[in-house]
N, C-alpha and C positions, 0 to 999 in steps of 0.2 A: 504494500499499499504506500509506504514511504517513497519507494522508487517511482511510483506513478506520480505522486505529487512533485517529486524532484524533476521528473520529466516535464510536467506541466510548467514548472517554474522556468526551466530552460527555454521551453517553447514560448512562454510569455515574454521573455526578454528578447527573443529573436524575431517573433512574429511582426512587430511593427516595421522593422527594416525590410522584411520580405514583402509585405503588402503595399509598400510605397513605390515599388519599381514598376514602370510601365513600358520597359524595353527588355530585350533579351538579357538574361542574367549573365553577367560577364565576370571575369576573374577580379576585376576592380571592384565590382559590386560585392563579391564574396569577401574581399579584404576589408570592406567598410562595415561588415556585420560585426556587431558586438558579440563576443563569444563568452560563454559562461561554462565553467567546469569545476571539477573537484568538490561537488556538494558533500557536506558532512553535517548531519542533523545532530543537534546538541543532545547531551545525555537526558535532559528533561523533555525532549521532543518538541520544544516550543520555538526553537531558533535553528537557522541553517547558515552555516559558514560556507562560502564558495569563492571561487576566483573569477574575475572578469577583466576583460581588456577594454572596457568602455571608455577609459581615460586615454587609451593609446598604449598604456603599459599594463601588465598583469598586476592586479591588486587583490587583496582579500577583503571581503565584505561579510557582514552578518545582517540577516533579515528575519523578521518574524516568520514562523513556519506554521501552517502552510500559506498564510495570507500574502506574505511578501509585500506588505503595504508600505514599508519604509526600509532604509538600509543604513548601515554605518560602515565606513571604510576604516579598517583596523591596521592596514599596512601602508608602508611607503615603498611599494614594489614587492610583490610576493605571490605565492601560489601554494597549493596543497595544504589547506588548513586541516588540523586535527584537534579535537577537543580532549582535554583531560577528563577522565571519567566523572569527576565530581562537578565539571562545568565551570570551574573557577579559573581556568587558563585555556588559552587557544594558542596552538603552535602553528608555525607555517615556515616555508622556505623563502628567504629573501631572493631578490633577483641576482644577488652576488653569491648565492649558495649557502648563506648563513642560516642556521637554525634560530628562529626567533620565538619568543614567548610574549604573550600579551595577557596581563591579568584582566579578568572580566567578571562582572556581576550580572547574573541572570535573574529574571523575575518577570514582573509585568512590563519592565522596561530594560533596556540594554545599556550597560556602561562598560567602557574599555579604558584601561590605563595605557601608558606609553609602551611601545614595543621594546623588548630587551634582547640583545644578542646573547645567545647561549654558547654557540661554537660554530666554527667553519666546517662545512661538509665537503666531501669530495665525491660527488655523485657520478655514477657511470652514465653513459648515454643510454636512452631507452632503446630497446631492441625491436619492439613492434608497437603498433597502435594499442595492443592489449596490455602493454607495460605501463600501467597508469599510476602506480603508487611508488614513490621513491623511499618512503620511510613509514614507520609506525612508532607509536609511543606507548609505554606502559600506563596502566590505569592511574598510577600516582604521579606520572609526569617526570619521573626521575631517570628513566632509561629509554634509550632510543635504538631501534633496529633500522639501520640505513643501508640501502643497496649502494655499495661503494665500489669504485673502480680499484683494481689491484695493479700496481705498477711494480712487478717483480721481474727483472730481466732474466732470472734463472728459473722462472716458472716452467714446469714441464708442459709441452704442447698437448693439446687435446687430440687423442687418437680415437677414431671411429672405426669399429670393425663391423663390416657388413656381412650378412649371411653367417653369423657366428655359430648358429645352431648346427649347420652342416659341418663345420670344423670340429665340433664336439663329437660327432658320430665317427670321425676317422680314427 
């Protein structure tokens, strides 16, 4: 059910740009569309954090869920928001690859403190369009699991053996 509402939220942000075109849809038109991604519903289910490029740069926003009647920008360049399990902190990746934390107060209204740099990450490049999440955070916000690139010159190469079952029969 939440995915359905998140899909509607994404469609609501994109629909006005799509309905205003009266000519063939071009690459330039596509680049003008505001994109929304990385939706993450708050632990209490009343807020959604997401990324959008509506300013021309990717930023993290928070809106009431499912109404989406207002929004608060909580980043100065960022993406991939994640809530701490108790809803008192929101994490995201800055445009420079730094892990950021924003103290928040949830309730009938939303309040956010200033973003704080936690540490620099060294993310690897995404492999496919299905490669959507670069990190996750523990429920207490104290540990992070980050998909990191490995720069080891002596790392063993990857060997792929095809038809290995027939080799076992010999």
